[in-house]
N, CA, C and O atoms as a printed pandas DataFrame, in Angstrom:
     atom_number atom_name residue_name chain_id  residue_number  x_coord  y_coord  z_coord
0              1         N          MET        A               1    0.818   -1.189    0.000
1              2        CA          MET        A               1    0.000    0.000    0.000
2              3         C          MET        A               1    0.866    1.259    0.000
3              4         O          MET        A               1    0.556    2.224   -0.699
4              5         N          VAL        A               2    1.934    1.256    0.769
5              6        CA          VAL        A               2    2.806    2.418    0.845
6              7         C          VAL        A               2    3.451    2.697   -0.508
7              8         O          VAL        A               2    3.609    3.855   -0.895
8              9         N          ILE        A               3    3.815    1.660   -1.214
9             10        CA          ILE        A               3    4.431    1.834   -2.529
10            11         C          ILE        A               3    3.445    2.507   -3.483
11            12         O          ILE        A               3    3.820    3.405   -4.236
12            13         N          THR        A               4    2.201    2.077   -3.449
13            14        CA          THR        A               4    1.186    2.670   -4.321
14            15         C          THR        A               4    0.957    4.132   -3.966
15            16         O          THR        A               4    0.850    4.974   -4.858
16            17         N          LEU        A               5    0.883    4.442   -2.687
17            18        CA          LEU        A               5    0.698    5.835   -2.272
18            19         C          LEU        A               5    1.872    6.698   -2.728
19            20         O          LEU        A               5    1.674    7.822   -3.189
20            21         N          ARG        A               6    3.086    6.179   -2.601
21            22        CA          ARG        A               6    4.256    6.934   -3.052
22            23         C          ARG        A               6    4.205    7.146   -4.556
23            24         O          ARG        A               6    4.512    8.234   -5.044
24            25         N          PHE        A               7    3.815    6.104   -5.294
25            26        CA          PHE        A               7    3.709    6.224   -6.747
26            27         C          PHE        A               7    2.680    7.283   -7.129
27            28         O          PHE        A               7    2.946    8.119   -7.992
28            29         N          LEU        A               8    1.513    7.255   -6.498
29            30        CA          LEU        A               8    0.458    8.215   -6.822
30            31         C          LEU        A               8    0.838    9.632   -6.413
31            32         O          LEU        A               8    0.465   10.590   -7.090
32            33         N          ALA        A               9    1.572    9.777   -5.322
33            34        CA          ALA        A               9    1.943   11.105   -4.837
34            35         C          ALA        A               9    3.091   11.722   -5.630
35            36         O          ALA        A               9    3.116   12.934   -5.845
36            37         N          THR        A              10    4.043   10.893   -6.068
37            38        CA          THR        A              10    5.244   11.440   -6.695
38            39         C          THR        A              10    5.320   11.199   -8.189
39            40         O          THR        A              10    5.947   11.975   -8.910
40            41         N          GLY        A              11    4.690   10.136   -8.666
41            42        CA          GLY        A              11    4.803    9.774  -10.064
42            43         C          GLY        A              11    6.146    9.138  -10.399
43            44         O          GLY        A              11    6.515    9.039  -11.570
44            45         N          ASN        A              12    6.878    8.706   -9.373
45            46        CA          ASN        A              12    8.171    8.046   -9.606
46            47         C          ASN        A              12    7.989    6.818  -10.494
47            48         O          ASN        A              12    6.915    6.218  -10.533
48            49         N          SER        A              13    9.043    6.459  -11.195
49            50        CA          SER        A              13    9.000    5.272  -12.044
50            51         C          SER        A              13    9.012    4.010  -11.179
51            52         O          SER        A              13    9.376    4.048  -10.003
52            53         N          TYR        A              14    8.609    2.901  -11.782
53            54        CA          TYR        A              14    8.632    1.627  -11.058
54            55         C          TYR        A              14   10.065    1.271  -10.663
55            56         O          TYR        A              14   10.292    0.716   -9.588
56            57         N          ARG        A              15   11.014    1.581  -11.513
57            58        CA          ARG        A              15   12.416    1.259  -11.193
58            59         C          ARG        A              15   12.919    2.094  -10.019
59            60         O          ARG        A              15   13.658    1.582   -9.179
60            61         N          ALA        A              16   12.539    3.356   -9.945
61            62        CA          ALA        A              16   12.939    4.189   -8.807
62            63         C          ALA        A              16   12.312    3.665   -7.520
63            64         O          ALA        A              16   12.962    3.624   -6.475
64            65         N          LEU        A              17   11.054    3.270   -7.602
65            66        CA          LEU        A              17   10.387    2.705   -6.422
66            67         C          LEU        A              17   11.012    1.371   -6.029
67            68         O          LEU        A              17   11.133    1.065   -4.843
68            69         N          ALA        A              18   11.406    0.585   -7.014
69            70        CA          ALA        A              18   12.057   -0.697   -6.723
70            71         C          ALA        A              18   13.351   -0.473   -5.951
71            72         O          ALA        A              18   13.652   -1.201   -5.005
72            73         N          PHE        A              19   14.103    0.524   -6.354
73            74        CA          PHE        A              19   15.348    0.844   -5.657
74            75         C          PHE        A              19   15.059    1.330   -4.239
75            76         O          PHE        A              19   15.745    0.951   -3.289
76            77         N          GLU        A              20   14.035    2.175   -4.108
77            78        CA          GLU        A              20   13.701    2.765   -2.812
78            79         C          GLU        A              20   13.153    1.736   -1.818
79            80         O          GLU        A              20   13.494    1.774   -0.635
80            81         N          PHE        A              21   12.313    0.828   -2.290
81            82        CA          PHE        A              21   11.657   -0.127   -1.390
82            83         C          PHE        A              21   12.255   -1.536   -1.448
83            84         O          PHE        A              21   11.844   -2.416   -0.692
84            85         N          ARG        A              22   13.210   -1.744   -2.331
85            86        CA          ARG        A              22   13.866   -3.045   -2.485
86            87         C          ARG        A              22   12.859   -4.149   -2.829
87            88         O          ARG        A              22   12.862   -5.234   -2.248
88            89         N          VAL        A              23   12.001   -3.822   -3.795
89            90        CA          VAL        A              23   11.009   -4.756   -4.324
90            91         C          VAL        A              23   11.172   -4.726   -5.844
91            92         O          VAL        A              23   11.395   -3.662   -6.422
92            93         N          ALA        A              24   11.064   -5.864   -6.482
93            94        CA          ALA        A              24   11.235   -5.934   -7.931
94            95         C          ALA        A              24   10.232   -5.043   -8.650
95            96         O          ALA        A              24    9.068   -4.967   -8.257
96            97         N          HIS        A              25   10.685   -4.365   -9.711
97            98        CA          HIS        A              25    9.816   -3.426  -10.426
98            99         C          HIS        A              25    8.602   -4.114  -11.038
99           100         O          HIS        A              25    7.533   -3.509  -11.117
100          101         N          ASN        A              26    8.741   -5.367  -11.472
101          102        CA          ASN        A              26    7.581   -6.058  -12.037
102          103         C          ASN        A              26    6.556   -6.387  -10.953
103          104         O          ASN        A              26    5.357   -6.418  -11.229
104          105         N          SER        A              27    7.012   -6.630   -9.731
105          106        CA          SER        A              27    6.082   -6.835   -8.614
106          107         C          SER        A              27    5.372   -5.532   -8.265
107          108         O          SER        A              27    4.178   -5.521   -7.966
108          109         N          ILE        A              28    6.116   -4.444   -8.308
109          110        CA          ILE        A              28    5.524   -3.136   -8.014
110          111         C          ILE        A              28    4.426   -2.805   -9.018
111          112         O          ILE        A              28    3.375   -2.292   -8.635
112          113         N          SER        A              29    4.653   -3.091  -10.290
113          114        CA          SER        A              29    3.625   -2.790  -11.285
114          115         C          SER        A              29    2.343   -3.563  -11.008
115          116         O          SER        A              29    1.247   -3.037  -11.204
116          117         N          GLN        A              30    2.471   -4.794  -10.559
117          118        CA          GLN        A              30    1.294   -5.602  -10.230
118          119         C          GLN        A              30    0.604   -5.083   -8.970
119          120         O          GLN        A              30   -0.624   -5.000   -8.922
120          121         N          LEU        A              31    1.390   -4.732   -7.949
121          122        CA          LEU        A              31    0.819   -4.214   -6.702
122          123         C          LEU        A              31    0.035   -2.931   -6.937
123          124         O          LEU        A              31   -1.082   -2.772   -6.445
124          125         N          ILE        A              32    0.629   -2.027   -7.689
125          126        CA          ILE        A              32   -0.035   -0.747   -7.962
126          127         C          ILE        A              32   -1.326   -0.967   -8.742
127          128         O          ILE        A              32   -2.352   -0.362   -8.432
128          129         N          ARG        A              33   -1.277   -1.819   -9.740
129          130        CA          ARG        A              33   -2.475   -2.112  -10.541
130          131         C          ARG        A              33   -3.584   -2.694   -9.668
131          132         O          ARG        A              33   -4.737   -2.276   -9.768
132          133         N          GLU        A              34   -3.239   -3.659   -8.812
133          134        CA          GLU        A              34   -4.250   -4.301   -7.970
134          135         C          GLU        A              34   -4.863   -3.325   -6.980
135          136         O          GLU        A              34   -6.080   -3.312   -6.799
136          137         N          LEU        A              35   -4.034   -2.504   -6.333
137          138        CA          LEU        A              35   -4.572   -1.574   -5.339
138          139         C          LEU        A              35   -5.413   -0.478   -5.994
139          140         O          LEU        A              35   -6.466   -0.110   -5.473
140          141         N          CYS        A              36   -4.955    0.041   -7.127
141          142        CA          CYS        A              36   -5.750    1.064   -7.822
142          143         C          CYS        A              36   -7.087    0.498   -8.298
143          144         O          CYS        A              36   -8.105    1.190   -8.255
144          145         N          THR        A              37   -7.089   -0.742   -8.746
145          146        CA          THR        A              37   -8.344   -1.392   -9.140
146          147         C          THR        A              37   -9.267   -1.543   -7.943
147          148         O          THR        A              37  -10.468   -1.295   -8.054
148          149         N          ALA        A              38   -8.726   -1.944   -6.802
149          150        CA          ALA        A              38   -9.541   -2.099   -5.593
150          151         C          ALA        A              38  -10.116   -0.756   -5.142
151          152         O          ALA        A              38  -11.282   -0.683   -4.755
152          153         N          ILE        A              39   -9.313    0.298   -5.188
153          154        CA          ILE        A              39   -9.797    1.634   -4.810
154          155         C          ILE        A              39  -10.913    2.060   -5.744
155          156         O          ILE        A              39  -11.945    2.561   -5.298
156          157         N          TYR        A              40  -10.711    1.865   -7.039
157          158        CA          TYR        A              40  -11.736    2.240   -8.009
158          159         C          TYR        A              40  -13.036    1.473   -7.778
159          160         O          TYR        A              40  -14.114    2.066   -7.765
160          161         N          GLU        A              41  -12.937    0.172   -7.597
161          162        CA          GLU        A              41  -14.132   -0.647   -7.387
162          163         C          GLU        A              41  -14.896   -0.215   -6.135
163          164         O          GLU        A              41  -16.127   -0.233   -6.118
164          165         N          GLU        A              42  -14.178    0.166   -5.109
165          166        CA          GLU        A              42  -14.818    0.575   -3.853
166          167         C          GLU        A              42  -15.541    1.914   -3.978
167          168         O          GLU        A              42  -16.628    2.085   -3.428
168          169         N          TYR        A              43  -14.949    2.852   -4.690
169          170        CA          TYR        A              43  -15.471    4.219   -4.696
170          171         C          TYR        A              43  -16.098    4.668   -6.009
171          172         O          TYR        A              43  -16.510    5.823   -6.111
172          173         N          LYS        A              44  -16.188    3.815   -7.008
173          174        CA          LYS        A              44  -16.648    4.260   -8.328
174          175         C          LYS        A              44  -18.060    4.820   -8.319
175          176         O          LYS        A              44  -18.351    5.751   -9.070
176          177         N          GLU        A              45  -18.930    4.287   -7.504
177          178        CA          GLU        A              45  -20.312    4.785   -7.471
178          179         C          GLU        A              45  -20.405    6.150   -6.803
179          180         O          GLU        A              45  -21.273    6.952   -7.149
180          181         N          GLU        A              46  -19.520    6.420   -5.852
181          182        CA          GLU        A              46  -19.570    7.680   -5.108
182          183         C          GLU        A              46  -18.781    8.802   -5.774
183          184         O          GLU        A              46  -19.226    9.950   -5.783
184          185         N          MET        A              47  -17.635    8.486   -6.320
185          186        CA          MET        A              47  -16.706    9.534   -6.716
186          187         C          MET        A              47  -16.453    9.654   -8.209
187          188         O          MET        A              47  -16.197   10.757   -8.692
188          189         N          PHE        A              48  -16.513    8.595   -8.932
189          190        CA          PHE        A              48  -16.073    8.619  -10.314
190          191         C          PHE        A              48  -17.249    8.647  -11.272
191          192         O          PHE        A              48  -17.493    7.693  -12.010
192          193         N          THR        A              49  -17.956    9.732  -11.249
193          194        CA          THR        A              49  -19.072    9.876  -12.183
194          195         C          THR        A              49  -18.684   10.872  -13.269
195          196         O          THR        A              49  -17.884   11.781  -13.051
196          197         N          MET        A              50  -19.257   10.678  -14.406
197          198        CA          MET        A              50  -18.974   11.545  -15.547
198          199         C          MET        A              50  -20.289   12.191  -15.957
199          200         O          MET        A              50  -21.303   11.505  -16.084
200          201         N          PRO        A              51  -20.280   13.496  -16.163
201          202        CA          PRO        A              51  -21.516   14.136  -16.618
202          203         C          PRO        A              51  -21.998   13.490  -17.915
203          204         O          PRO        A              51  -21.203   13.164  -18.796
204          205         N          SER        A              52  -23.291   13.317  -18.011
205          206        CA          SER        A              52  -23.823   12.647  -19.199
206          207         C          SER        A              52  -24.777   13.523  -20.010
207          208         O          SER        A              52  -25.116   13.192  -21.146
208          209         N          THR        A              53  -25.205   14.633  -19.427
209          210        CA          THR        A              53  -26.105   15.517  -20.161
210          211         C          THR        A              53  -25.436   16.874  -20.364
211          212         O          THR        A              53  -24.445   17.202  -19.711
212          213         N          GLN        A              54  -25.992   17.641  -21.269
213          214        CA          GLN        A              54  -25.446   18.966  -21.555
214          215         C          GLN        A              54  -25.546   19.866  -20.322
215          216         O          GLN        A              54  -24.637   20.651  -20.052
216          217         N          ASP        A              55  -26.639   19.756  -19.579
217          218        CA          ASP        A              55  -26.801   20.579  -18.378
218          219         C          ASP        A              55  -25.780   20.222  -17.304
219          220         O          ASP        A              55  -25.287   21.104  -16.602
220          221         N          GLU        A              56  -25.461   18.941  -17.172
221          222        CA          GLU        A              56  -24.449   18.534  -16.191
222          223         C          GLU        A              56  -23.076   19.079  -16.568
223          224         O          GLU        A              56  -22.322   19.509  -15.696
224          225         N          TRP        A              57  -22.744   19.065  -17.863
225          226        CA          TRP        A              57  -21.462   19.618  -18.317
226          227         C          TRP        A              57  -21.413   21.126  -18.083
227          228         O          TRP        A              57  -20.375   21.666  -17.699
228          229         N          LYS        A              58  -22.535   21.802  -18.313
229          230        CA          LYS        A              58  -22.583   23.249  -18.063
230          231         C          LYS        A              58  -22.398   23.556  -16.590
231          232         O          LYS        A              58  -21.769   24.556  -16.243
232          233         N          ALA        A              59  -22.935   22.712  -15.716
233          234        CA          ALA        A              59  -22.750   22.902  -14.272
234          235         C          ALA        A              59  -21.272   22.760  -13.896
235          236         O          ALA        A              59  -20.766   23.507  -13.058
236          237         N          VAL        A              60  -20.590   21.808  -14.513
237          238        CA          VAL        A              60  -19.148   21.641  -14.266
238          239         C          VAL        A              60  -18.403   22.902  -14.699
239          240         O          VAL        A              60  -17.535   23.390  -13.976
240          241         N          ALA        A              61  -18.736   23.425  -15.866
241          242        CA          ALA        A              61  -18.075   24.637  -16.368
242          243         C          ALA        A              61  -18.349   25.826  -15.452
243          244         O          ALA        A              61  -17.452   26.633  -15.210
244          245         N          ARG        A              62  -19.574   25.947  -14.938
245          246        CA          ARG        A              62  -19.890   27.031  -14.009
246          247         C          ARG        A              62  -19.063   26.919  -12.726
247          248         O          ARG        A              62  -18.594   27.924  -12.191
248          249         N          GLN        A              63  -18.889   25.678  -12.237
249          250        CA          GLN        A              63  -18.073   25.470  -11.039
250          251         C          GLN        A              63  -16.631   25.903  -11.261
251          252         O          GLN        A              63  -16.051   26.581  -10.413
252          253         N          PHE        A              64  -16.049   25.521  -12.387
253          254        CA          PHE        A              64  -14.683   25.933  -12.694
254          255         C          PHE        A              64  -14.594   27.452  -12.775
255          256         O          PHE        A              64  -13.632   28.053  -12.298
256          257         N          GLY        A              65  -15.599   28.063  -13.379
257          258        CA          GLY        A              65  -15.597   29.520  -13.518
258          259         C          GLY        A              65  -15.696   30.230  -12.195
259          260         O          GLY        A              65  -14.968   31.193  -11.953
260          261         N          SER        A              66  -16.591   29.772  -11.324
261          262        CA          SER        A              66  -16.780   30.458  -10.044
262          263         C          SER        A              66  -15.680   30.139   -9.032
263          264         O          SER        A              66  -15.272   31.010   -8.264
264          265         N          ARG        A              67  -15.208   28.913   -9.028
265          266        CA          ARG        A              67  -14.212   28.516   -8.029
266          267         C          ARG        A              67  -12.802   28.948   -8.420
267          268         O          ARG        A              67  -12.049   29.448   -7.584
268          269         N          TRP        A              68  -12.441   28.755   -9.698
269          270        CA          TRP        A              68  -11.050   28.974  -10.107
270          271         C          TRP        A              68  -10.882   30.146  -11.072
271          272         O          TRP        A              68   -9.766   30.445  -11.497
272          273         N          ASN        A              69  -11.986   30.811  -11.419
273          274        CA          ASN        A              69  -11.950   31.891  -12.404
274          275         C          ASN        A              69  -11.347   31.395  -13.721
275          276         O          ASN        A              69  -10.587   32.097  -14.388
276          277         N          PHE        A              70  -11.713   30.164  -14.066
277          278        CA          PHE        A              70  -11.233   29.520  -15.285
278          279         C          PHE        A              70  -12.473   29.120  -16.074
279          280         O          PHE        A              70  -12.934   27.980  -16.008
280          281         N          HIS        A              71  -12.996   30.075  -16.812
281          282        CA          HIS        A              71  -14.293   29.909  -17.463
282          283         C          HIS        A              71  -14.228   28.984  -18.683
283          284         O          HIS        A              71  -13.186   28.848  -19.324
284          285         N          HIS        A              72  -15.349   28.364  -18.981
285          286        CA          HIS        A              72  -15.523   27.474  -20.133
286          287         C          HIS        A              72  -14.672   26.208  -20.045
287          288         O          HIS        A              72  -14.398   25.571  -21.062
288          289         N          CYS        A              73  -14.261   25.848  -18.851
289          290        CA          CYS        A              73  -13.446   24.649  -18.656
290          291         C          CYS        A              73  -14.360   23.503  -18.240
291          292         O          CYS        A              73  -15.287   23.698  -17.454
292          293         N          ARG        A              74  -14.101   22.313  -18.766
293          294        CA          ARG        A              74  -14.935   21.156  -18.449
294          295         C          ARG        A              74  -14.190   20.096  -17.649
295          296         O          ARG        A              74  -14.776   19.074  -17.293
296          297         N          GLY        A              75  -12.908   20.318  -17.359
297          298        CA          GLY        A              75  -12.152   19.344  -16.602
298          299         C          GLY        A              75  -10.698   19.752  -16.518
299          300         O          GLY        A              75  -10.258   20.682  -17.194
300          301         N          ALA        A              76   -9.948   19.038  -15.671
301          302        CA          ALA        A              76   -8.534   19.355  -15.483
302          303         C          ALA        A              76   -7.768   18.093  -15.120
303          304         O          ALA        A              76   -8.315   17.154  -14.542
304          305         N          ILE        A              77   -6.503   18.095  -15.471
305          306        CA          ILE        A              77   -5.596   17.021  -15.078
306          307         C          ILE        A              77   -4.576   17.660  -14.158
307          308         O          ILE        A              77   -3.887   18.602  -14.551
308          309         N          ASP        A              78   -4.472   17.159  -12.943
309          310        CA          ASP        A              78   -3.593   17.776  -11.960
310          311         C          ASP        A              78   -2.311   16.980  -11.795
311          312         O          ASP        A              78   -2.349   15.762  -11.618
312          313         N          GLY        A              79   -1.193   17.655  -11.851
313          314        CA          GLY        A              79    0.075   17.039  -11.527
314          315         C          GLY        A              79    0.707   16.207  -12.618
315          316         O          GLY        A              79    1.710   15.536  -12.372
316          317         N          LYS        A              80    0.161   16.230  -13.797
317          318        CA          LYS        A              80    0.738   15.438  -14.885
318          319         C          LYS        A              80    1.087   16.356  -16.046
319          320         O          LYS        A              80    0.354   17.294  -16.358
320          321         N          HIS        A              81    2.206   16.074  -16.672
321          322        CA          HIS        A              81    2.622   16.819  -17.856
322          323         C          HIS        A              81    2.031   16.131  -19.083
323          324         O          HIS        A              81    2.214   14.930  -19.281
324          325         N          VAL        A              82    1.344   16.880  -19.876
325          326        CA          VAL        A              82    0.758   16.347  -21.093
326          327         C          VAL        A              82    1.469   16.986  -22.276
327          328         O          VAL        A              82    1.357   18.190  -22.503
328          329         N          ALA        A              83    2.192   16.184  -23.016
329          330        CA          ALA        A              83    2.919   16.699  -24.171
330          331         C          ALA        A              83    1.948   16.930  -25.319
331          332         O          ALA        A              83    1.138   16.063  -25.646
332          333         N          VAL        A              84    2.037   18.087  -25.915
333          334        CA          VAL        A              84    1.160   18.445  -27.026
334          335         C          VAL        A              84    2.037   18.766  -28.225
335          336         O          VAL        A              84    2.977   19.554  -28.128
336          337         N          LYS        A              85    1.720   18.150  -29.354
337          338        CA          LYS        A              85    2.444   18.445  -30.587
338          339         C          LYS        A              85    1.801   19.661  -31.231
339          340         O          LYS        A              85    0.612   19.653  -31.550
340          341         N          LYS        A              86    2.591   20.702  -31.417
341          342        CA          LYS        A              86    2.016   21.922  -31.981
342          343         C          LYS        A              86    1.800   21.781  -33.483
343          344         O          LYS        A              86    2.562   21.094  -34.163
344          345         N          PRO        A              87    0.774   22.424  -33.992
345          346        CA          PRO        A              87    0.537   22.401  -35.436
346          347         C          PRO        A              87    1.657   23.144  -36.165
347          348         O          PRO        A              87    2.283   24.043  -35.603
348          349         N          LYS        A              88    1.899   22.770  -37.394
349          350        CA          LYS        A              88    2.922   23.438  -38.193
350          351         C          LYS        A              88    2.574   24.916  -38.361
351          352         O          LYS        A              88    1.407   25.283  -38.499
352          353         N          LYS        A              89    3.586   25.737  -38.347
353          354        CA          LYS        A              89    3.470   27.182  -38.554
354          355         C          LYS        A              89    2.590   27.862  -37.509
355          356         O          LYS        A              89    1.946   28.871  -37.797
356          357         N          SER        A              90    2.563   27.309  -36.290
357          358        CA          SER        A              90    1.762   27.939  -35.232
358          359         C          SER        A              90    2.605   28.853  -34.354
359          360         O          SER        A              90    2.080   29.521  -33.464
360          361         N          GLY        A              91    3.916   28.884  -34.604
361          362        CA          GLY        A              91    4.781   29.770  -33.831
362          363         C          GLY        A              91    4.770   29.427  -32.354
363          364         O          GLY        A              91    4.918   28.267  -31.969
364          365         N          SER        A              92    4.593   30.455  -31.530
365          366        CA          SER        A              92    4.639   30.243  -30.083
366          367         C          SER        A              92    3.232   30.151  -29.468
367          368         O          SER        A              92    3.081   30.283  -28.253
368          369         N          LEU        A              93    2.212   29.928  -30.294
369          370        CA          LEU        A              93    0.862   29.799  -29.751
370          371         C          LEU        A              93    0.722   28.560  -28.883
371          372         O          LEU        A              93   -0.063   28.550  -27.936
372          373         N          TYR        A              94    1.472   27.524  -29.196
373          374        CA          TYR        A              94    1.420   26.272  -28.428
374          375         C          TYR        A              94    2.750   26.097  -27.723
375          376         O          TYR        A              94    3.768   25.820  -28.357
376          377         N          TYR        A              95    2.736   26.257  -26.429
377          378        CA          TYR        A              95    3.951   26.094  -25.644
378          379         C          TYR        A              95    3.674   25.134  -24.502
379          380         O          TYR        A              95    2.821   25.402  -23.657
380          381         N          ASN        A              96    4.392   24.011  -24.471
381          382        CA          ASN        A              96    4.317   23.054  -23.364
382          383         C          ASN        A              96    2.899   22.549  -23.186
383          384         O          ASN        A              96    2.640   21.734  -22.301
């Protein structure tokens, strides 16, 4: 469980975690998968819902606008870098 929490908190690689906890990286990948599946199965009805109607999506956008002053947003990814390939001849419009 501690290995999974460290992985989720830091995003360290399986090999880094293997070195830190002295557990084989292939075992770590299985442990993390099993625990994340168990967490999802336990809480999916309460926490992991996706808006299904236009009004529900608009409510999400209103929440982002009022809470974070980030209008017209429908979702966010926290703590992860998402690489985006910029279109040709777009200059500096697309950065990181």
